[in-house]
N, C-alpha and C positions, 0 to 999 in steps of 0.2 A: 480542497486544494491546499497544498502547503508549499512553502518555499524552501529550497535546499541551498545552503550556502548563504553568502551575503548578497544583498540586493534582492531584486524581485524578478530577475530575468529567468531564473532556473526554477520553473514550477514543476511540482509533482501532483498527480491526481490520485486521490484515495478512492478505491472502489470498495463499497460496502455490500454485505449480504443483507438478507431481509431482517436480520436482528440488529443491524448497524455495526457489526464487527468488520474491521478492515481486512479484506481477503486478498487485496492486491494493490500495488502502487504502480502507476505508469509515469513516464516522463512526458515532456512537451510534445513528442511525436506520437504518443500513444503506445509506445513499446513498454511491455511489462518489465519492471525492474525488480520487483519483489512479490512473492506469493506467501501468504500466511495460511496455515492450517490450524484449526481449533478443535479441541476435543469437546465432549458433551457438556463440560462445565465452563465452556467459553474461555479456556486457557490455551494459549498458543502451544501447540505440540511441536511445530517446527516452522521455520521460515527460510525461504530461498532468495538469495540476492543474485541477480543476473548481471 
């Protein structure tokens, strides 16, 4: 979990794969707000913000 903005009311949840890489971020309601895709070297190829 991380906080977005000032204060502690706007939480974001970090979703990791089996390697521990963050593959998605969701908001307080569980809605996906970002998706990350990694290549074989664990470098981010792209990310999408919703």
